[in-house]
N, C-alpha and C positions, 0 to 999 in steps of 0.2 A: 504494500500500500504506500502510495506517495505521501510524504510528510505534508502536514498542513502549512500554509503560508504563515499561520499565526503561532506555530509551536515555539519558536525561539525569539519572538518579538519581546521588547521590554514592556514593563507595566505602563510607562508613559505612552508608548506607541499604541498599546492596546486600549488604553483609556480614550485616546483620541479617536481610534477606530470605532469604539462603542458609541461615543458621543455623535459621530458622523453616520451612525447606523450602517457601517460597512460590515459589521459582524455583531452577533448577539452574545449575551452572557451565556446562554444555553449552548451555543456553538463552541465557545471557548472552553466551557466546562467539559462538554462532551469530547472535544479534541484531546484535552488533558487526560480524561478517563480512558479514551481509546489508546493513548500512548502508554499509560500505566499498564493496561491489560495486554498490550503488545510487547512491551519491553521489560516490565519489572520482574518477570520470572528470572531474568539474567542478573538484574541489578539488586533487587530486594531493598529498594529505598523506602517504599511505602509499607509500613508494618500494620497499619490500621486504616482500612478503607471506609469512607463515609459517603459513597457516591449518591445514594438516594436523597439524602438531605442536601447534598451539594447541588443536585439538579433542581430540587425544590427552591433552594436559595437563588439559583440562577434565574429561574422563572420569575421570582419576586424582583430580582434586580432588573430584568428586562421590563417588567411592568413599571418600576420606578423610573427607569430611563425614559420610557414612553410618556410618563407624566412630566418629564422635564426636570426630574430631580438630579442633583449633582453631589456626589460625595467623592473624597479622594481616591477610594479604592473600589468604587461601585462597579460590580460586574466582573471583577478580576478573580480568577481562581488561584488558590495558593495552598501551600502545605504548612504544617505546624509540627515542630519537634515533639516527639512522644512524651517528653517530660512535662509538657504543659497540660493542665487539666482542661478537658473539653467535655461538657455535659453529655452523659450517655455513652461515652467511650472509655476504654480502659486506660489507666495510667500505671505503668509498671517500673519505669526507669531501668528496664531490662532485667528485673528481679523476678524469678519464677514464683517467689513467695507472694507476690502481689499481682499475679496474672489475672485474678478475678476481681480486682479492685476497679470499680467504675465510678468516675467522677460525677458528682451531683450538679456541679455548676461550672461554667467556663472560668478559666483564669482571667484576671483583669486584662492582660495583654490581648487575649483572644477576644474578649468582649470589645476591646477598642478597635481591633481590626475588623470585626464583624459590624460594629456600629458605623465604620467607615465604608461599608458596602462589600467587603470581600466575601468570597465563597470558599469555604474550607473543604478541600478534597479528602483530607485524611491526615494521619500522623506519620512522621518519619522516624526511621530506626536510630537507635543509640547503643552505646556500650553499657555494660552493667554499671549502674550508679553514675553514669556519665563520666567514667574515670579512665578513659583511654583515647588515643588518637586513631583507634580502629573501632568500627561500629558493628559489634556482634554481641549477642547474648543468647541465653538458652530459651528465651521465650520466642524470639522472632528470627533467629539465625543471623547470618552474616550479610552485610551490605558491601557490594563490590564497586570499585571505581569505574565509571562509564568509559574512561579512556584506556583502561586495562583491567579486566575483570579479576585478575590475579593479585591486584594490589588494593591497598586501603583507600577509601574515599576521604579519609580523615575522620576525626571525631572530636568532641562527642556529637557534634551536629552533622555527622557524616551522611545520614539519610537525607537531610535537607540539601546538602551540597550536591549529592548524587541526583536528587530529584530535579534540582535546577538545571544541572548539566544535561539531563535527559529530556528536558522540555516539559516537565510535569507542572506547568504553571510558572509565572514569572517571578513569584515571591515566595519566601519562606521565613520563619523566625526560629532562632536558636538561642544558645546561651554560651557563656565563656567565663572560665576561671583560669584555665591553663591553655588558652588558645582555641577553645572549642567552637568559636565562630570563625576565627581567622585561619586555623589549620585546615579544616575541610574546604574552605574557599580556595586556599592555596593549592590543595591537592586535586581539586576538581575544576580549576580555571574559572571560578566565579567570584562574586564580590560579597563582602560582609563588613559590617561595622560594629566594633566593640565600643559601645558608648562610654562617656565619662561615667565613673562609678556613681550609682544610685540615680542616674538620670531617668531611667525607665523603671517604673514600679513593677515588682515581681510577683505580687500576690497570686497564688494559684500555680506558680511554677515550683512545685514542692513534691518530694517523694512521699508516696503513701506509706503509712496511713496518716501522716501529719496533716493537721487541719490547714485550710488555705487562708492563713492570717497574714497581715502585713508584716514584713520582716526584712532585715538586711543580712545577706550572707556575705561575710567579709570577702573582699576581692571579686566576688561573682557579679556578673551582669547578664542581662538578656539583650538581644538586639536583632536587627534585620539582616537578611541575606537576599541576594538578587543576582540577575545576570547583567546588570547595568548599574553604574555608579549613581545616576540620578534617581533610580528606583530606591536606593538605600535611603535617600533623604525623604522620599515620599512616604516610605513605611516608618521611618524614624519619627517623623512629625506626628503620625497617627498614634504611635506607641508611647511617646515621651510624656513626662509629667508626673507629678506626685500622685500617690494613691488618694482618691477622694475621701476615703474614710479615715485617713491619717494626716499626713502633712498637707494634703490638698484642702483640708479645712481652712488653712490660713494662707497657703502659698500657691502661686501660679508660676509657670515656666515661661521664660522669655530668652531664648538662646540668642547670643550675639550673631550678627551676620559674619560670613566668611571674611577674613582679613583682606583678601584680594580676589579679583575675578579674572585676572590675566597672568599668564606665565611671567611676564617681565617684572612683576612686582613681588614674586615669591622669593624668599630666602630659605634654602633647604640644606640641611646637613644630611649627607648620605654615608651610611655605614654598610659595608658589604660583608664583613666577617669579624671574628674576634677570637683570640686564643681560648676563651672560656668554652666556646663551642664553634669551631670553624664551619664555614659553609663550603659545599662542594663546588667544583668548577662551573657547573651549569647554573647554580644559583648566583654565584658571584658574577658570572658573565652577564646574566640578565639584568642584575642591579647596575653594573657598570655601563651597559648599553643604555638603560633608562637614564642614568645620570648624564651621559654624553648627549643624549637626545634632548633632555631638559635644558642643558646648558646652551645648546644650539638654538633652542626656542626662547631663550632670554631669562631662564630661571638662574638666579645666583646660587651656584652650587659650591659647597665646601665639603671636603672629604674627611676632615678631622676637626676636633675642637676641644680645648681644655674645659669647656663648659659642660661637656657630656658627662653625666655621673659615672663613677667607676662601675663598669659593667660587672666585673667579678664580685665586687662587694654587694652590689644591689641584687645580683643573682643569688648569692648565698642568703641574703636577707629574705628574698622572695621564697626560697625553698623552705626556710624555717617557718615563715608565717603561713604559707599555703598548707604545709603538712600539719601545722598546729590546728588549723581549722578543719581539715579533712579528718584528722584523727579523732575528732569528737564523735564520729559515726563508726569508728572501727569496732569490731567485736572485742570483748574483753581479753580473749586469749591473744589476738593479734596485737592489740595495744600493749599488753604486758610483755610480749616477746620483743616488740620494737623498742620499748622503753629500756629493757635490759640490754639490748644491742647498743642503744645510744649511750648508756652508762659505761659500756665497755670500750667506747671509742677512745683512741689516743688523743690527748689534748691538742696536738698540733695538726690533726687531720681536718683540713678545711675544704675537702672535696664537696661537690654539690650533693653527692650521695650521703655524706656524713651530715651535712646540714639538714637534709630531709629527715634523717633519723633523729637529730636533735630537735627538730620541729615537732615531731610526734610527741616527744617527752617534755615539751616546753611548759614551764610553770606559768601561771598568770603573771607573776612578777616579771619573768623574763619576756613574756609577750608584751607587757606594757613598755619595757625597754626597747623591744623590737619596733613597736609602733612609733615610739619617739624617733627611731631611725628612719622610719617611713616618712614622718613629718618633715625631717630634714631633707630627705630625698625629694619630696614635693617642692620644697623651697629651691633646690638646685634646678629642677626642671623649670620652675617659674622664671628663674634667672636666664636659663638657656633660651626660653621662648621670647625674651626681650630682643635677642639677636636673630633668631631663626623663627620661621613660621611653621615648619614641620621638620620631622626627622624621618627619612626613608631608610628602612632596615629590613633584614630578613624576617620571615615568619617561621620558617623551618630550615634546617641545613641541607636537606636533599628533597628531590621530588618524591612522589608516593612510593613506598616500599612494599614488598610482598607481604601478604597476610602473615602475621606471626601471633598465634594465640597461646603461646607458652604462658603459664599462669603468673609467674613472678616477673613483673615488668622490670624490676631492678636487674634481672639476669639477662634480659633481652639486649641485643646489640644492633646498632645501625652502622652501615659502612659509609664513611665520608671520604671520597676519593681513595677508597681502598683501605682506610684505617678504621678499625672498630671503635665505636664510642658507646657509652651507656645510653640506652634508649630513653630513660627518664630525664637525662640531662637536657633533652630537647625542650624542656620547660623554659630554659633560659631565655630564648628569643621571644616567645609570647609574654614572658614575665616582664620584659622591659617596659611594657605599657600597663600590664595588670597591676603590678605592685603599687605604683603611684596613682593608679586609677584613671589614667589618661585615655582619651579617645584614640582609636586606631582603626584605620580603614584598610582592609585587605583587598588588593586588586590583582588581576592576572597580568602578567607581562610577556607571555609567550610560552614557548615549549623548550624542554631540554632535548638533546639529540635523540633520546629514545621516545620522543613525542608525548611525554608526560608534562602536564601543566606546571608552570612555576609562576611566582609572583612576589610581591613585597607587601609590607604594611607601612602605612603613612601615619605616624604618630603625631598628634596635635596637642595644643595647650588645653589645660583643664577647662571644661565646659565650652570650649570653642570647637565643638564637633563639626560645625559647618565648614571650618577651614580645611581639615584633611578631606572631607567629603567633596568640597569644591575642587581641590587639587586632583582628586581621583577623577572627577568629571572631565576636567581639562585634559588629563592624560588619556582617558578613553577616547575623547573626541579627536585628539590629535594623532594618537598612535594605535588606536584600536583596542579592543577588549576581548570579550568572550568569543571563543570559537567552538562550535559544537563538536562533540566526539565523532569520529569517522563511522562508528557503528550506527549512527543515526542518519547517515546519508542514504535514507531509504526512499 
């Protein structure tokens, strides 16, 4: 069957087509459903299908369009990460113990996208507890990369990135604490935005059986995913803002405009590798090509700066604070074993793995001291952004790697230009933006020699999310963006 002319259009393009009556919401929804039924046996991106309700919502959207109604996402089909509650659908976080849990109400972010007119096709696959850059679990199986079925699509929002690359609607939503928006976008050649910390209210993005109450998960955010940079802004604007039953009682959101709208006005620091975790030849190459192209287009590019916070020190701090948070949900026996291993560490061992162990055993007193270090780090970044508008740097050190489901992630290894590195040390590059809570936009920049996608993240100033998003739009417009996988040239 020939692919539809609409399958890989952006949300902005589809909204214009809907308004001009060139296509209907039912046609777009049915097209996405047809693609899922045709291709998802190979990819396994959509773990929970909700097609009947989606078609009902599409018919309602067409009726609204016919009445002249306009909403930001009216008539657009999209997918939602499995970890969000959707009324009437299971939420498991990949845990078989919760396979029968059915949410009673939509998560607040889902309510917001539905109120904006979107049509939810279903839920996308995740790793167990959202704790991997590979998206597999014993409830729903393994999600494959649409560019190479033998490789990871990334995680933990890997089902969402694979769905976007496969043409299952123009939008999706995910979450990020260790790169879970940016990593799958990088591995599947799509776009994602990790917002400034706490910019998007998360109520209802919670593992069962926890109640859907307003809360802040330290370091963690939710955010938009798409096949186009402008679509990220469209979805972000719908999702952003305080929870109406908590901070929203008093506060409203008003994000500042992007600092600039033309290449010639941007000042950008570009980092392509670091001894903490080197990047491979393909990743370095695409970053350097992008930097050269931006310089030719008028962007003021610098390749190093004493203003950049010490990457080794901030990576160690991130490992401690991340694992301190994650360890709160560890089973007692796992926690006890890790705590004993941390106590046995030699005092001089400051490897990233050692810092992760120390983080698991971190006392509240030590956490407060670590948090003071994060406060100083944020001050360093504020100072840097007086000189630069954005920092372009890696998301991950290599393109997508083959599936590796060995249970102990600390024992897994990845090859960077032939040299083995600890799998979990890959946290360092996502952590550059996660620890200080900064916005970071992941964009595709092309392909490695083996035809796997590669990309970068554009890190911006605190609450100035529109600045990296605008730079991403300019890069896409000038140099191109998403390219569909060859398996969909049908």
